[in-house]
C-alpha positions as a Markdown table, in Angstrom:
| # | Residue | x | y | z |
|---|---|---|---|---|
| 1 | Unk | 71.7 | 95.5 | 93.0 |
| 2 | Unk | 72.6 | 99.1 | 93.0 |
| 3 | Unk | 70.5 | 101.7 | 94.9 |
| 4 | Unk | 69.4 | 103.2 | 91.6 |
| 5 | Unk | 68.2 | 99.9 | 90.3 |
| 6 | Unk | 66.4 | 99.2 | 93.6 |
| 7 | Unk | 64.6 | 102.5 | 93.3 |
| 8 | Unk | 63.6 | 101.8 | 89.7 |
| 9 | Unk | 62.4 | 98.2 | 90.3 |
| 10 | Unk | 58.8 | 99.1 | 91.5 |
| 11 | Unk | 58.5 | 101.4 | 88.5 |
| 12 | Unk | 59.6 | 98.7 | 86.1 |
| 13 | Unk | 57.2 | 96.3 | 87.7 |
| 14 | Unk | 54.3 | 98.8 | 87.2 |
| 15 | Unk | 55.3 | 99.2 | 83.5 |
| 16 | Unk | 56.4 | 95.6 | 82.9 |
| 17 | Unk | 53.8 | 94.9 | 80.1 |
| 18 | Unk | 55.0 | 98.0 | 78.2 |
| 19 | Unk | 58.7 | 96.9 | 78.6 |
| 20 | Unk | 58.3 | 93.2 | 77.8 |
| 21 | Unk | 58.4 | 93.9 | 74.1 |
| 22 | Unk | 61.6 | 95.9 | 74.5 |
| 23 | Unk | 63.1 | 93.1 | 76.6 |
| 24 | Unk | 62.2 | 90.5 | 74.0 |
| 25 | Unk | 63.8 | 92.6 | 71.2 |
| 26 | Unk | 67.0 | 92.9 | 73.2 |
| 27 | Unk | 67.2 | 89.3 | 74.4 |
| 28 | Unk | 65.3 | 87.2 | 71.8 |
| 29 | Unk | 66.2 | 83.9 | 73.4 |
| 30 | Unk | 64.0 | 84.7 | 76.4 |
| 31 | Unk | 60.7 | 82.9 | 76.3 |
| 32 | Unk | 57.3 | 84.3 | 77.2 |
| 33 | Unk | 57.6 | 82.1 | 80.3 |
| 34 | Unk | 60.9 | 83.7 | 81.2 |
| 35 | Unk | 59.3 | 87.1 | 81.0 |
| 36 | Unk | 56.2 | 86.1 | 82.9 |
| 37 | Unk | 58.4 | 84.7 | 85.7 |
| 38 | Unk | 60.4 | 87.9 | 85.8 |
| 39 | Unk | 57.3 | 90.1 | 86.1 |
| 40 | Unk | 59.5 | 93.2 | 86.1 |
| 41 | Unk | 61.8 | 91.9 | 88.9 |
| 42 | Unk | 65.3 | 92.9 | 87.9 |
| 43 | Unk | 67.1 | 90.0 | 89.6 |
| 44 | Unk | 64.8 | 87.5 | 87.9 |
| 45 | Unk | 65.4 | 89.1 | 84.5 |
| 46 | Unk | 69.2 | 89.0 | 85.1 |
| 47 | Unk | 69.0 | 85.4 | 86.0 |
| 48 | Unk | 66.9 | 84.5 | 83.0 |
| 49 | Unk | 69.4 | 86.3 | 80.7 |
| 50 | Unk | 72.3 | 84.6 | 82.4 |
| 51 | Unk | 70.7 | 81.2 | 81.9 |
| 52 | Unk | 69.5 | 81.5 | 78.3 |
| 53 | Unk | 72.7 | 83.1 | 77.1 |
| 54 | Unk | 75.2 | 81.2 | 79.3 |
| 55 | Unk | 76.6 | 84.3 | 80.7 |
| 56 | Unk | 78.4 | 85.1 | 84.0 |
| 57 | Unk | 76.1 | 87.0 | 86.4 |
| 58 | Unk | 78.3 | 90.1 | 86.0 |
| 59 | Unk | 78.0 | 90.1 | 82.2 |
| 60 | Unk | 74.2 | 89.7 | 82.4 |
| 61 | Unk | 74.1 | 92.5 | 85.0 |
| 62 | Unk | 76.1 | 94.7 | 82.7 |
| 63 | Unk | 73.7 | 94.1 | 79.8 |
| 64 | Unk | 70.7 | 94.9 | 81.9 |
| 65 | Unk | 72.4 | 98.1 | 83.2 |
| 66 | Unk | 73.1 | 99.2 | 79.6 |
| 67 | Unk | 69.4 | 98.4 | 78.6 |
| 68 | Unk | 68.2 | 100.4 | 81.6 |
| 69 | Unk | 70.3 | 103.4 | 80.5 |
| 70 | Unk | 69.0 | 103.3 | 77.0 |
| 71 | Unk | 65.4 | 103.2 | 78.3 |
| 72 | Unk | 65.9 | 106.0 | 80.9 |
| 73 | Unk | 65.6 | 103.7 | 83.8 |
| 74 | Unk | 68.9 | 104.6 | 85.5 |
């Protein structure tokens, strides 16, 4: 995890309920259970995306980074 991502993680956790809808729009294969387990924890979100979409960790990480940029989180 980058330093920037580590700094943003507590903020994402605090706003997780607001971001869950955006995450679900971006990665529609994620279930509500996946999102509940992630609870705004970046590494959990990356892992869920990796698993549901059959992606390499680096590719899932790249997708989350792009999502963060679009939502002003990085």
